[in-house]
All heavy atoms as TSV, in Angstrom:
chain	resi	resn	atom	element	x	y	z
A	1	MET	N	N	-89.298	44.828	212.527
A	1	MET	CA	C	-89.270	43.937	213.662
A	1	MET	C	C	-88.449	42.685	213.357
A	1	MET	O	O	-87.815	42.138	214.248
A	1	MET	CB	C	-90.688	43.544	214.052
A	1	MET	CG	C	-91.462	44.681	214.684
A	1	MET	SD	S	-90.624	45.284	216.131
A	1	MET	CE	C	-91.641	44.696	217.404
A	2	LEU	N	N	-88.497	42.235	212.115
A	2	LEU	CA	C	-87.746	41.046	211.733
A	2	LEU	C	C	-86.246	41.272	211.858
A	2	LEU	O	O	-85.516	40.388	212.300
A	2	LEU	CB	C	-88.113	40.634	210.304
A	2	LEU	CG	C	-87.496	39.342	209.808
A	2	LEU	CD1	C	-87.967	38.174	210.670
A	2	LEU	CD2	C	-87.851	39.103	208.364
A	3	VAL	N	N	-85.795	42.486	211.529
A	3	VAL	CA	C	-84.371	42.791	211.630
A	3	VAL	C	C	-83.937	42.828	213.092
A	3	VAL	O	O	-82.848	42.361	213.446
A	3	VAL	CB	C	-84.048	44.127	210.920
A	3	VAL	CG1	C	-82.587	44.491	211.070
A	3	VAL	CG2	C	-84.406	44.050	209.451
A	4	ILE	N	N	-84.795	43.328	213.966
A	4	ILE	CA	C	-84.481	43.349	215.396
A	4	ILE	C	C	-84.376	41.914	215.910
A	4	ILE	O	O	-83.455	41.580	216.675
A	4	ILE	CB	C	-85.548	44.144	216.174
A	4	ILE	CG1	C	-85.488	45.616	215.778
A	4	ILE	CG2	C	-85.352	43.988	217.682
A	4	ILE	CD1	C	-86.617	46.447	216.322
A	5	LEU	N	N	-85.295	41.062	215.505
A	5	LEU	CA	C	-85.251	39.657	215.911
A	5	LEU	C	C	-83.988	38.976	215.382
A	5	LEU	O	O	-83.313	38.249	216.114
A	5	LEU	CB	C	-86.492	38.923	215.425
A	5	LEU	CG	C	-86.572	37.442	215.768
A	5	LEU	CD1	C	-86.640	37.239	217.273
A	5	LEU	CD2	C	-87.785	36.814	215.095
A	6	LEU	N	N	-83.641	39.226	214.124
A	6	LEU	CA	C	-82.421	38.674	213.546
A	6	LEU	C	C	-81.187	39.153	214.304
A	6	LEU	O	O	-80.268	38.376	214.575
A	6	LEU	CB	C	-82.311	39.051	212.066
A	6	LEU	CG	C	-81.058	38.573	211.344
A	6	LEU	CD1	C	-81.020	37.057	211.283
A	6	LEU	CD2	C	-81.012	39.177	209.946
A	7	ASN	N	N	-81.185	40.417	214.694
A	7	ASN	CA	C	-80.069	40.962	215.468
A	7	ASN	C	C	-79.949	40.251	216.814
A	7	ASN	O	O	-78.845	39.890	217.239
A	7	ASN	CB	C	-80.257	42.457	215.665
A	7	ASN	CG	C	-79.042	43.120	216.264
A	7	ASN	OD1	O	-77.922	42.681	216.068
A	7	ASN	ND2	N	-79.272	44.193	216.987
A	8	CYS	N	N	-81.061	40.024	217.485
A	8	CYS	CA	C	-81.034	39.319	218.773
A	8	CYS	C	C	-80.514	37.891	218.617
A	8	CYS	O	O	-79.713	37.418	219.438
A	8	CYS	CB	C	-82.431	39.284	219.390
A	8	CYS	SG	S	-83.005	40.897	219.927
A	9	VAL	N	N	-80.939	37.217	217.566
A	9	VAL	CA	C	-80.503	35.832	217.338
A	9	VAL	C	C	-79.000	35.781	217.053
A	9	VAL	O	O	-78.284	34.956	217.619
A	9	VAL	CB	C	-81.315	35.183	216.193
A	9	VAL	CG1	C	-80.713	33.856	215.773
A	9	VAL	CG2	C	-82.766	34.999	216.622
A	10	THR	N	N	-78.518	36.675	216.191
A	10	THR	CA	C	-77.091	36.646	215.861
A	10	THR	C	C	-76.236	37.032	217.063
A	10	THR	O	O	-75.148	36.476	217.252
A	10	THR	CB	C	-76.763	37.566	214.677
A	10	THR	OG1	O	-77.183	38.900	214.972
A	10	THR	CG2	C	-77.433	37.086	213.404
A	11	LEU	N	N	-76.712	37.951	217.887
A	11	LEU	CA	C	-75.962	38.298	219.096
A	11	LEU	C	C	-75.916	37.121	220.059
A	11	LEU	O	O	-74.907	36.898	220.728
A	11	LEU	CB	C	-76.586	39.517	219.777
A	11	LEU	CG	C	-76.351	40.856	219.101
A	11	LEU	CD1	C	-77.152	41.946	219.800
A	11	LEU	CD2	C	-74.883	41.216	219.080
A	12	GLY	N	N	-76.990	36.360	220.131
A	12	GLY	CA	C	-77.013	35.190	220.994
A	12	GLY	C	C	-76.121	34.070	220.492
A	12	GLY	O	O	-75.623	33.263	221.276
A	13	MET	N	N	-75.899	34.000	219.182
A	13	MET	CA	C	-75.077	32.940	218.605
A	13	MET	C	C	-73.584	33.265	218.659
A	13	MET	O	O	-72.750	32.370	218.553
A	13	MET	CB	C	-75.491	32.696	217.158
A	13	MET	CG	C	-76.908	32.179	217.045
A	13	MET	SD	S	-77.504	32.264	215.368
A	13	MET	CE	C	-76.916	30.751	214.711
A	14	PHE	N	N	-73.254	34.529	218.805
A	14	PHE	CA	C	-71.861	34.954	218.832
A	14	PHE	C	C	-71.197	34.481	220.122
A	14	PHE	O	O	-71.721	34.666	221.209
A	14	PHE	CB	C	-71.777	36.477	218.716
A	14	PHE	CG	C	-70.388	37.011	218.668
A	14	PHE	CD1	C	-69.549	36.694	217.618
A	14	PHE	CD2	C	-69.921	37.828	219.668
A	14	PHE	CE1	C	-68.255	37.193	217.571
A	14	PHE	CE2	C	-68.641	38.332	219.634
A	14	PHE	CZ	C	-67.812	38.017	218.581
A	15	GLN	N	N	-70.027	33.863	220.012
A	15	GLN	CA	C	-69.292	33.338	221.162
A	15	GLN	C	C	-67.868	33.887	221.144
A	15	GLN	O	O	-66.949	33.242	220.625
A	15	GLN	CB	C	-69.293	31.812	221.138
A	15	GLN	CG	C	-70.680	31.244	221.218
A	15	GLN	CD	C	-70.696	29.740	221.080
A	15	GLN	OE1	O	-69.693	29.118	220.762
A	15	GLN	NE2	N	-71.855	29.167	221.313
A	16	PRO	N	N	-67.664	35.067	221.724
A	16	PRO	CA	C	-66.346	35.708	221.638
A	16	PRO	C	C	-65.246	34.984	222.409
A	16	PRO	O	O	-64.080	35.120	222.081
A	16	PRO	CB	C	-66.592	37.102	222.227
A	16	PRO	CG	C	-67.779	36.933	223.108
A	16	PRO	CD	C	-68.623	35.862	222.466
A	17	CYS	N	N	-65.587	34.205	223.420
A	17	CYS	CA	C	-64.559	33.526	224.215
A	17	CYS	C	C	-63.978	32.316	223.490
A	17	CYS	O	O	-62.850	31.908	223.754
A	17	CYS	CB	C	-65.130	33.097	225.563
A	17	CYS	SG	S	-65.574	34.491	226.596
A	18	GLU	N	N	-64.724	31.726	222.572
A	18	GLU	CA	C	-64.243	30.548	221.852
A	18	GLU	C	C	-63.394	30.904	220.637
A	18	GLU	O	O	-62.481	30.187	220.286
A	18	GLU	CB	C	-65.423	29.684	221.423
A	18	GLU	CG	C	-66.106	28.976	222.575
A	18	GLU	CD	C	-67.214	28.062	222.111
A	18	GLU	OE1	O	-67.286	27.769	220.907
A	18	GLU	OE2	O	-68.005	27.662	222.959
A	19	ASP	N	N	-63.735	31.987	219.972
A	19	ASP	CA	C	-63.018	32.381	218.758
A	19	ASP	C	C	-62.643	33.857	218.874
A	19	ASP	O	O	-63.267	34.716	218.263
A	19	ASP	CB	C	-63.896	32.119	217.532
A	19	ASP	CG	C	-63.141	32.249	216.226
A	19	ASP	OD1	O	-61.904	32.402	216.262
A	19	ASP	OD2	O	-63.783	32.204	215.164
A	20	VAL	N	N	-61.625	34.158	219.656
A	20	VAL	CA	C	-61.251	35.531	219.955
A	20	VAL	C	C	-60.840	36.289	218.692
A	20	VAL	O	O	-61.208	37.441	218.494
A	20	VAL	CB	C	-60.122	35.566	221.009
A	20	VAL	CG1	C	-59.681	36.988	221.290
A	20	VAL	CG2	C	-60.571	34.884	222.282
A	21	ALA	N	N	-60.114	35.652	217.810
A	21	ALA	CA	C	-59.634	36.316	216.596
A	21	ALA	C	C	-60.650	36.283	215.459
A	21	ALA	O	O	-60.398	36.853	214.403
A	21	ALA	CB	C	-58.338	35.662	216.128
A	22	CYS	N	N	-61.773	35.639	215.662
A	22	CYS	CA	C	-62.849	35.534	214.660
A	22	CYS	C	C	-62.313	34.958	213.347
A	22	CYS	O	O	-62.461	35.539	212.276
A	22	CYS	CB	C	-63.523	36.879	214.443
A	22	CYS	SG	S	-65.097	36.746	213.535
A	23	GLN	N	N	-61.698	33.788	213.419
A	23	GLN	CA	C	-61.125	33.158	212.243
A	23	GLN	C	C	-61.983	32.040	211.681
A	23	GLN	O	O	-61.733	31.566	210.586
A	23	GLN	CB	C	-59.733	32.630	212.565
A	23	GLN	CG	C	-58.764	33.732	212.898
A	23	GLN	CD	C	-57.394	33.201	213.282
A	23	GLN	OE1	O	-57.210	32.022	213.507
A	23	GLN	NE2	N	-56.435	34.108	213.360
A	24	SER	N	N	-62.987	31.604	212.413
A	24	SER	CA	C	-63.835	30.520	211.904
A	24	SER	C	C	-64.832	31.060	210.877
A	24	SER	O	O	-65.120	32.257	210.830
A	24	SER	CB	C	-64.590	29.855	213.056
A	24	SER	OG	O	-65.557	30.739	213.590
A	25	GLU	N	N	-65.319	30.170	210.056
A	25	GLU	CA	C	-66.301	30.558	209.033
A	25	GLU	C	C	-67.578	31.074	209.682
A	25	GLU	O	O	-68.175	32.046	209.219
A	25	GLU	CB	C	-66.610	29.361	208.133
A	25	GLU	CG	C	-67.569	29.694	207.014
A	25	GLU	CD	C	-67.873	28.501	206.133
A	25	GLU	OE1	O	-67.244	27.440	206.301
A	25	GLU	OE2	O	-68.749	28.632	205.269
A	26	TRP	N	N	-68.000	30.418	210.762
A	26	TRP	CA	C	-69.234	30.814	211.451
A	26	TRP	C	C	-69.118	32.231	212.013
A	26	TRP	O	O	-70.045	33.028	211.895
A	26	TRP	CB	C	-69.539	29.823	212.568
A	26	TRP	CG	C	-70.842	30.087	213.237
A	26	TRP	CD1	C	-71.025	30.500	214.511
A	26	TRP	CD2	C	-72.140	29.996	212.663
A	26	TRP	NE1	N	-72.362	30.648	214.770
A	26	TRP	CE2	C	-73.071	30.357	213.650
A	26	TRP	CE3	C	-72.613	29.637	211.403
A	26	TRP	CZ2	C	-74.440	30.363	213.418
A	26	TRP	CZ3	C	-73.975	29.668	211.184
A	26	TRP	CH2	C	-74.870	30.014	212.172
A	27	CYS	N	N	-67.980	32.545	212.605
A	27	CYS	CA	C	-67.759	33.886	213.137
A	27	CYS	C	C	-67.779	34.924	212.009
A	27	CYS	O	O	-68.298	36.018	212.169
A	27	CYS	CB	C	-66.450	33.948	213.910
A	27	CYS	SG	S	-66.176	35.522	214.722
A	28	GLY	N	N	-67.209	34.572	210.870
A	28	GLY	CA	C	-67.223	35.472	209.722
A	28	GLY	C	C	-68.620	35.746	209.209
A	28	GLY	O	O	-68.958	36.887	208.864
A	29	ILE	N	N	-69.450	34.702	209.185
A	29	ILE	CA	C	-70.844	34.871	208.754
A	29	ILE	C	C	-71.587	35.785	209.722
A	29	ILE	O	O	-72.320	36.689	209.310
A	29	ILE	CB	C	-71.538	33.497	208.641
A	29	ILE	CG1	C	-70.962	32.711	207.482
A	29	ILE	CG2	C	-73.050	33.650	208.491
A	29	ILE	CD1	C	-71.397	31.257	207.438
A	30	LEU	N	N	-71.399	35.561	211.021
A	30	LEU	CA	C	-72.054	36.409	212.015
A	30	LEU	C	C	-71.567	37.853	211.925
A	30	LEU	O	O	-72.340	38.792	212.110
A	30	LEU	CB	C	-71.834	35.850	213.414
A	30	LEU	CG	C	-72.554	34.547	213.738
A	30	LEU	CD1	C	-72.147	34.051	215.118
A	30	LEU	CD2	C	-74.059	34.713	213.647
A	31	GLN	N	N	-70.294	38.035	211.607
A	31	GLN	CA	C	-69.750	39.388	211.466
A	31	GLN	C	C	-70.383	40.111	210.271
A	31	GLN	O	O	-70.733	41.284	210.370
A	31	GLN	CB	C	-68.231	39.340	211.310
A	31	GLN	CG	C	-67.573	40.697	211.210
A	31	GLN	CD	C	-67.708	41.497	212.491
A	31	GLN	OE1	O	-67.561	40.956	213.576
A	31	GLN	NE2	N	-67.969	42.769	212.364
A	32	VAL	N	N	-70.546	39.417	209.166
A	32	VAL	CA	C	-71.183	40.007	207.985
A	32	VAL	C	C	-72.642	40.359	208.283
A	32	VAL	O	O	-73.119	41.441	207.928
A	32	VAL	CB	C	-71.081	39.059	206.767
A	32	VAL	CG1	C	-71.956	39.529	205.622
A	32	VAL	CG2	C	-69.631	38.938	206.315
A	33	LEU	N	N	-73.356	39.462	208.955
A	33	LEU	CA	C	-74.741	39.747	209.337
A	33	LEU	C	C	-74.815	40.949	210.256
A	33	LEU	O	O	-75.693	41.809	210.105
A	33	LEU	CB	C	-75.377	38.528	210.003
A	33	LEU	CG	C	-75.831	37.412	209.080
A	33	LEU	CD1	C	-76.274	36.199	209.888
A	33	LEU	CD2	C	-76.951	37.878	208.184
A	34	ASP	N	N	-73.893	41.040	211.205
A	34	ASP	CA	C	-73.864	42.177	212.120
A	34	ASP	C	C	-73.617	43.481	211.367
A	34	ASP	O	O	-74.259	44.498	211.644
A	34	ASP	CB	C	-72.796	41.950	213.184
A	34	ASP	CG	C	-72.802	43.028	214.241
A	34	ASP	OD1	O	-73.877	43.280	214.827
A	34	ASP	OD2	O	-71.724	43.611	214.498
A	35	ASP	N	N	-72.717	43.456	210.407
A	35	ASP	CA	C	-72.444	44.655	209.602
A	35	ASP	C	C	-73.664	45.062	208.786
A	35	ASP	O	O	-73.980	46.256	208.676
A	35	ASP	CB	C	-71.249	44.418	208.680
A	35	ASP	CG	C	-69.944	44.276	209.448
A	35	ASP	OD1	O	-69.891	44.650	210.645
A	35	ASP	OD2	O	-68.968	43.763	208.853
A	36	CYS	N	N	-74.374	44.101	208.219
A	36	CYS	CA	C	-75.580	44.392	207.436
A	36	CYS	C	C	-76.693	44.968	208.311
A	36	CYS	O	O	-77.380	45.914	207.910
A	36	CYS	CB	C	-76.074	43.141	206.722
A	36	CYS	SG	S	-74.990	42.564	205.418
A	37	ILE	N	N	-76.848	44.408	209.491
A	37	ILE	CA	C	-77.869	44.909	210.417
A	37	ILE	C	C	-77.533	46.330	210.859
A	37	ILE	O	O	-78.406	47.207	210.916
A	37	ILE	CB	C	-78.011	43.958	211.617
A	37	ILE	CG1	C	-78.637	42.634	211.166
A	37	ILE	CG2	C	-78.844	44.577	212.729
A	37	ILE	CD1	C	-78.566	41.526	212.181
A	38	PHE	N	N	-76.265	46.575	211.150
A	38	PHE	CA	C	-75.834	47.931	211.516
A	38	PHE	C	C	-76.134	48.912	210.379
A	38	PHE	O	O	-76.647	50.002	210.616
A	38	PHE	CB	C	-74.348	47.956	211.849
A	38	PHE	CG	C	-73.806	49.349	211.998
A	38	PHE	CD1	C	-74.073	50.083	213.129
A	38	PHE	CD2	C	-73.049	49.917	210.987
A	38	PHE	CE1	C	-73.586	51.380	213.267
A	38	PHE	CE2	C	-72.569	51.203	211.103
A	38	PHE	CZ	C	-72.832	51.932	212.253
A	39	ALA	N	N	-75.824	48.528	209.155
A	39	ALA	CA	C	-76.082	49.400	208.007
A	39	ALA	C	C	-77.573	49.679	207.858
A	39	ALA	O	O	-77.983	50.816	207.583
A	39	ALA	CB	C	-75.522	48.769	206.732
A	40	PHE	N	N	-78.407	48.653	208.056
A	40	PHE	CA	C	-79.857	48.824	207.963
A	40	PHE	C	C	-80.344	49.857	208.977
A	40	PHE	O	O	-81.094	50.777	208.638
A	40	PHE	CB	C	-80.559	47.481	208.188
A	40	PHE	CG	C	-82.050	47.586	208.183
A	40	PHE	CD1	C	-82.758	47.566	206.987
A	40	PHE	CD2	C	-82.764	47.694	209.369
A	40	PHE	CE1	C	-84.129	47.651	206.977
A	40	PHE	CE2	C	-84.140	47.784	209.374
A	40	PHE	CZ	C	-84.832	47.763	208.165
A	41	PHE	N	N	-79.922	49.722	210.234
A	41	PHE	CA	C	-80.366	50.648	211.269
A	41	PHE	C	C	-79.796	52.055	211.057
A	41	PHE	O	O	-80.469	53.049	211.344
A	41	PHE	CB	C	-80.008	50.135	212.665
A	41	PHE	CG	C	-80.869	48.992	213.115
A	41	PHE	CD1	C	-80.306	47.840	213.608
A	41	PHE	CD2	C	-82.245	49.064	213.049
A	41	PHE	CE1	C	-81.093	46.786	214.025
A	41	PHE	CE2	C	-83.051	48.022	213.471
A	41	PHE	CZ	C	-82.477	46.880	213.957
A	42	ALA	N	N	-78.578	52.154	210.561
A	42	ALA	CA	C	-77.990	53.461	210.293
A	42	ALA	C	C	-78.734	54.178	209.172
A	42	ALA	O	O	-79.025	55.377	209.280
A	42	ALA	CB	C	-76.514	53.313	209.941
A	43	VAL	N	N	-79.086	53.459	208.118
A	43	VAL	CA	C	-79.849	54.055	207.007
A	43	VAL	C	C	-81.236	54.468	207.497
A	43	VAL	O	O	-81.729	55.549	207.154
A	43	VAL	CB	C	-79.928	53.073	205.818
A	43	VAL	CG1	C	-80.945	53.527	204.790
A	43	VAL	CG2	C	-78.566	52.917	205.182
A	44	GLU	N	N	-81.874	53.632	208.294
A	44	GLU	CA	C	-83.184	53.969	208.845
A	44	GLU	C	C	-83.108	55.254	209.662
A	44	GLU	O	O	-83.966	56.141	209.547
A	44	GLU	CB	C	-83.696	52.832	209.718
A	44	GLU	CG	C	-85.014	53.144	210.391
A	44	GLU	CD	C	-85.391	52.141	211.450
A	44	GLU	OE1	O	-84.510	51.441	211.987
A	44	GLU	OE2	O	-86.589	52.080	211.775
A	45	MET	N	N	-82.069	55.377	210.473
A	45	MET	CA	C	-81.901	56.558	211.302
A	45	MET	C	C	-81.701	57.815	210.455
A	45	MET	O	O	-82.305	58.852	210.713
A	45	MET	CB	C	-80.711	56.370	212.237
A	45	MET	CG	C	-80.473	57.516	213.171
A	45	MET	SD	S	-78.990	57.296	214.140
A	45	MET	CE	C	-77.742	57.290	212.879
A	46	VAL	N	N	-80.883	57.719	209.432
A	46	VAL	CA	C	-80.627	58.876	208.558
A	46	VAL	C	C	-81.899	59.287	207.825
A	46	VAL	O	O	-82.201	60.487	207.708
A	46	VAL	CB	C	-79.477	58.567	207.579
A	46	VAL	CG1	C	-79.365	59.629	206.506
A	46	VAL	CG2	C	-78.165	58.439	208.333
A	47	ILE	N	N	-82.660	58.318	207.345
A	47	ILE	CA	C	-83.914	58.639	206.655
A	47	ILE	C	C	-84.875	59.362	207.603
A	47	ILE	O	O	-85.507	60.350	207.225
A	47	ILE	CB	C	-84.557	57.361	206.077
A	47	ILE	CG1	C	-83.730	56.852	204.901
A	47	ILE	CG2	C	-86.001	57.617	205.644
A	47	ILE	CD1	C	-84.163	55.486	204.398
A	48	LYS	N	N	-84.975	58.896	208.832
A	48	LYS	CA	C	-85.851	59.557	209.809
A	48	LYS	C	C	-85.356	60.953	210.135
A	48	LYS	O	O	-86.158	61.879	210.306
A	48	LYS	CB	C	-85.950	58.732	211.089
A	48	LYS	CG	C	-86.848	57.536	210.963
A	48	LYS	CD	C	-86.971	56.828	212.299
A	48	LYS	CE	C	-87.889	55.643	212.213
A	48	LYS	NZ	N	-88.006	54.960	213.523
A	49	MET	N	N	-84.028	61.138	210.233
A	49	MET	CA	C	-83.492	62.467	210.511
A	49	MET	C	C	-83.785	63.434	209.380
A	49	MET	O	O	-84.108	64.598	209.616
A	49	MET	CB	C	-81.985	62.404	210.745
A	49	MET	CG	C	-81.599	61.860	212.069
A	49	MET	SD	S	-79.795	61.848	212.184
A	49	MET	CE	C	-79.601	61.824	213.934
A	50	VAL	N	N	-83.705	62.958	208.146
A	50	VAL	CA	C	-84.000	63.814	206.998
A	50	VAL	C	C	-85.492	64.146	206.958
A	50	VAL	O	O	-85.892	65.285	206.714
A	50	VAL	CB	C	-83.544	63.140	205.682
A	50	VAL	CG1	C	-84.080	63.867	204.469
A	50	VAL	CG2	C	-82.027	63.043	205.631
A	51	ALA	N	N	-86.334	63.164	207.224
A	51	ALA	CA	C	-87.776	63.371	207.153
A	51	ALA	C	C	-88.302	64.256	208.285
A	51	ALA	O	O	-89.150	65.125	208.056
A	51	ALA	CB	C	-88.498	62.031	207.179
A	52	LEU	N	N	-87.799	64.045	209.512
A	52	LEU	CA	C	-88.336	64.759	210.668
A	52	LEU	C	C	-87.514	65.982	211.062
A	52	LEU	O	O	-87.996	66.840	211.797
A	52	LEU	CB	C	-88.399	63.813	211.873
A	52	LEU	CG	C	-89.292	62.598	211.744
A	52	LEU	CD1	C	-89.127	61.691	212.952
A	52	LEU	CD2	C	-90.738	62.998	211.578
A	53	GLY	N	N	-86.290	66.055	210.612
A	53	GLY	CA	C	-85.375	67.084	211.076
A	53	GLY	C	C	-84.658	66.575	212.325
A	53	GLY	O	O	-85.087	65.622	212.968
A	54	ILE	N	N	-83.575	67.223	212.677
A	54	ILE	CA	C	-82.786	66.765	213.815
A	54	ILE	C	C	-83.165	67.503	215.095
A	54	ILE	O	O	-83.302	66.898	216.143
A	54	ILE	CB	C	-81.279	66.923	213.526
A	54	ILE	CG1	C	-80.903	66.074	212.320
A	54	ILE	CG2	C	-80.451	66.525	214.739
A	54	ILE	CD1	C	-79.486	66.263	211.840
A	55	PHE	N	N	-83.376	68.803	215.011
A	55	PHE	CA	C	-83.704	69.603	216.183
A	55	PHE	C	C	-85.072	70.272	215.986
A	55	PHE	O	O	-85.473	70.556	214.871
A	55	PHE	CB	C	-82.628	70.667	216.420
A	55	PHE	CG	C	-81.259	70.088	216.600
A	55	PHE	CD1	C	-80.305	70.200	215.604
A	55	PHE	CD2	C	-80.929	69.420	217.761
A	55	PHE	CE1	C	-79.039	69.660	215.769
A	55	PHE	CE2	C	-79.663	68.877	217.943
A	55	PHE	CZ	C	-78.719	69.000	216.936
A	56	GLY	N	N	-85.763	70.541	217.082
A	56	GLY	CA	C	-87.066	71.207	217.035
A	56	GLY	C	C	-88.086	70.464	217.862
A	56	GLY	O	O	-87.807	69.423	218.464
A	57	PRO	N	N	-89.318	70.962	217.868
A	57	PRO	CA	C	-90.352	70.359	218.727
A	57	PRO	C	C	-90.799	68.964	218.292
A	57	PRO	O	O	-91.065	68.116	219.126
A	57	PRO	CB	C	-91.503	71.355	218.666
A	57	PRO	CG	C	-91.280	72.140	217.426
A	57	PRO	CD	C	-89.803	72.152	217.189
A	58	ASN	N	N	-90.903	68.695	217.032
A	58	ASN	CA	C	-91.363	67.388	216.538
A	58	ASN	C	C	-90.267	66.696	215.733
A	58	ASN	O	O	-90.536	66.040	214.738
A	58	ASN	CB	C	-92.606	67.544	215.661
A	58	ASN	CG	C	-93.784	68.037	216.463
A	58	ASN	OD1	O	-93.963	67.631	217.613
A	58	ASN	ND2	N	-94.579	68.912	215.882
A	59	CYS	N	N	-89.051	66.814	216.195
A	59	CYS	CA	C	-87.913	66.308	215.437
A	59	CYS	C	C	-87.550	64.892	215.851
A	59	CYS	O	O	-88.174	64.278	216.707
A	59	CYS	CB	C	-86.722	67.224	215.644
A	59	CYS	SG	S	-86.085	67.137	217.318
A	60	TYR	N	N	-86.498	64.402	215.242
A	60	TYR	CA	C	-86.013	63.049	215.516
A	60	TYR	C	C	-85.566	62.894	216.961
A	60	TYR	O	O	-85.802	61.876	217.587
A	60	TYR	CB	C	-84.857	62.731	214.562
A	60	TYR	CG	C	-84.296	61.350	214.733
A	60	TYR	CD1	C	-84.950	60.255	214.204
A	60	TYR	CD2	C	-83.114	61.130	215.430
A	60	TYR	CE1	C	-84.447	58.972	214.356
A	60	TYR	CE2	C	-82.605	59.857	215.585
A	60	TYR	CZ	C	-83.274	58.787	215.055
A	60	TYR	OH	O	-82.780	57.524	215.218
A	61	LEU	N	N	-84.914	63.884	217.513
A	61	LEU	CA	C	-84.390	63.794	218.872
A	61	LEU	C	C	-85.395	64.221	219.948
A	61	LEU	O	O	-85.051	64.316	221.117
A	61	LEU	CB	C	-83.122	64.648	219.001
A	61	LEU	CG	C	-81.943	64.175	218.156
A	61	LEU	CD1	C	-80.782	65.155	218.287
A	61	LEU	CD2	C	-81.511	62.782	218.556
A	62	ALA	N	N	-86.659	64.461	219.565
A	62	ALA	CA	C	-87.665	64.919	220.528
A	62	ALA	C	C	-88.086	63.820	221.492
A	62	ALA	O	O	-88.509	64.097	222.605
A	62	ALA	CB	C	-88.885	65.462	219.793
A	63	THR	N	N	-87.980	62.564	221.094
A	63	THR	CA	C	-88.373	61.468	221.974
A	63	THR	C	C	-87.151	60.727	222.474
A	63	THR	O	O	-86.119	60.669	221.807
A	63	THR	CB	C	-89.308	60.470	221.256
A	63	THR	OG1	O	-88.595	59.876	220.179
A	63	THR	CG2	C	-90.543	61.166	220.724
A	64	SER	N	N	-87.276	60.142	223.651
A	64	SER	CA	C	-86.136	59.432	224.229
A	64	SER	C	C	-85.829	58.133	223.476
A	64	SER	O	O	-84.692	57.686	223.453
A	64	SER	CB	C	-86.390	59.139	225.707
A	64	SER	OG	O	-87.551	58.351	225.859
A	65	GLY	N	N	-86.830	57.530	222.853
A	65	GLY	CA	C	-86.607	56.286	222.109
A	65	GLY	C	C	-85.695	56.479	220.923
A	65	GLY	O	O	-84.787	55.675	220.673
A	66	THR	N	N	-85.894	57.540	220.181
A	66	THR	CA	C	-85.024	57.785	219.031
A	66	THR	C	C	-83.647	58.275	219.461
A	66	THR	O	O	-82.664	58.006	218.791
A	66	THR	CB	C	-85.671	58.782	218.056
A	66	THR	OG1	O	-86.042	59.965	218.766
A	66	THR	CG2	C	-86.885	58.176	217.381
A	67	SER	N	N	-83.584	58.968	220.581
A	67	SER	CA	C	-82.269	59.369	221.112
A	67	SER	C	C	-81.465	58.141	221.512
A	67	SER	O	O	-80.259	58.070	221.274
A	67	SER	CB	C	-82.431	60.291	222.315
A	67	SER	OG	O	-83.108	61.465	221.945
A	68	LEU	N	N	-82.131	57.155	222.084
A	68	LEU	CA	C	-81.474	55.901	222.437
A	68	LEU	C	C	-81.002	55.168	221.180
A	68	LEU	O	O	-79.900	54.627	221.149
A	68	LEU	CB	C	-82.424	55.016	223.243
A	68	LEU	CG	C	-81.903	53.645	223.633
A	68	LEU	CD1	C	-80.728	53.778	224.584
A	68	LEU	CD2	C	-83.008	52.833	224.268
A	69	THR	N	N	-81.831	55.174	220.144
A	69	THR	CA	C	-81.452	54.554	218.873
A	69	THR	C	C	-80.214	55.233	218.295
A	69	THR	O	O	-79.301	54.567	217.821
A	69	THR	CB	C	-82.610	54.647	217.863
A	69	THR	OG1	O	-83.745	54.008	218.417
A	69	THR	CG2	C	-82.255	53.982	216.548
A	70	LEU	N	N	-80.179	56.548	218.358
A	70	LEU	CA	C	-79.020	57.293	217.842
A	70	LEU	C	C	-77.759	56.901	218.597
A	70	LEU	O	O	-76.742	56.575	217.987
A	70	LEU	CB	C	-79.267	58.793	217.967
A	70	LEU	CG	C	-78.082	59.693	217.621
A	70	LEU	CD1	C	-77.789	59.608	216.132
A	70	LEU	CD2	C	-78.354	61.107	218.039
A	71	SER	N	N	-77.831	56.900	219.924
A	71	SER	CA	C	-76.624	56.596	220.685
A	71	SER	C	C	-76.180	55.143	220.520
A	71	SER	O	O	-74.988	54.862	220.404
A	71	SER	CB	C	-76.833	56.919	222.168
A	71	SER	OG	O	-77.817	56.076	222.715
A	72	SER	N	N	-77.122	54.222	220.456
A	72	SER	CA	C	-76.726	52.811	220.304
A	72	SER	C	C	-76.258	52.498	218.887
A	72	SER	O	O	-75.382	51.656	218.699
A	72	SER	CB	C	-77.883	51.888	220.701
A	72	SER	OG	O	-78.973	52.057	219.843
A	73	SER	N	N	-76.804	53.160	217.887
A	73	SER	CA	C	-76.392	52.921	216.509
A	73	SER	C	C	-74.966	53.367	216.269
A	73	SER	O	O	-74.191	52.675	215.620
A	73	SER	CB	C	-77.316	53.631	215.528
A	73	SER	OG	O	-78.588	53.074	215.548
A	74	TRP	N	N	-74.594	54.499	216.793
A	74	TRP	CA	C	-73.270	55.019	216.514
A	74	TRP	C	C	-72.207	54.424	217.411
A	74	TRP	O	O	-71.024	54.594	217.166
A	74	TRP	CB	C	-73.257	56.538	216.539
A	74	TRP	CG	C	-74.014	57.031	215.362
A	74	TRP	CD1	C	-75.209	57.680	215.379
A	74	TRP	CD2	C	-73.685	56.863	213.983
A	74	TRP	NE1	N	-75.632	57.921	214.095
A	74	TRP	CE2	C	-74.717	57.435	213.217
A	74	TRP	CE3	C	-72.628	56.262	213.313
A	74	TRP	CZ2	C	-74.704	57.448	211.830
A	74	TRP	CZ3	C	-72.629	56.268	211.921
A	74	TRP	CH2	C	-73.655	56.856	211.203
A	75	ARG	N	N	-72.613	53.708	218.439
A	75	ARG	CA	C	-71.622	52.973	219.226
A	75	ARG	C	C	-71.253	51.659	218.578
A	75	ARG	O	O	-70.251	51.050	218.897
A	75	ARG	CB	C	-72.176	52.701	220.632
A	75	ARG	CG	C	-71.995	53.866	221.532
A	75	ARG	CD	C	-72.324	53.496	222.942
A	75	ARG	NE	N	-73.231	54.509	223.436
A	75	ARG	CZ	C	-74.252	54.285	224.207
A	75	ARG	NH1	N	-74.533	53.086	224.606
A	75	ARG	NH2	N	-74.996	55.282	224.603
A	76	GLY	N	N	-72.112	51.180	217.668
A	76	GLY	CA	C	-71.809	49.943	216.954
A	76	GLY	C	C	-72.194	48.804	217.766
A	76	GLY	O	O	-72.232	47.723	217.801
């Protein structure tokens, strides 16, 4: 839950209209945090896929919540 909260805060702090090329130090910090958060969620997803399986009755894709996580994670 803490990572989700951190993701929401960093998304709220990002200002793409002010620094389009992302050359400021603050934009660079937010970019690194975003990359780390993406990696965390991607690893979590892979671990769940390995543990539960990908297809089947009780698999990772059996619920709509995890399907949403899969689609949003791979969109970046």
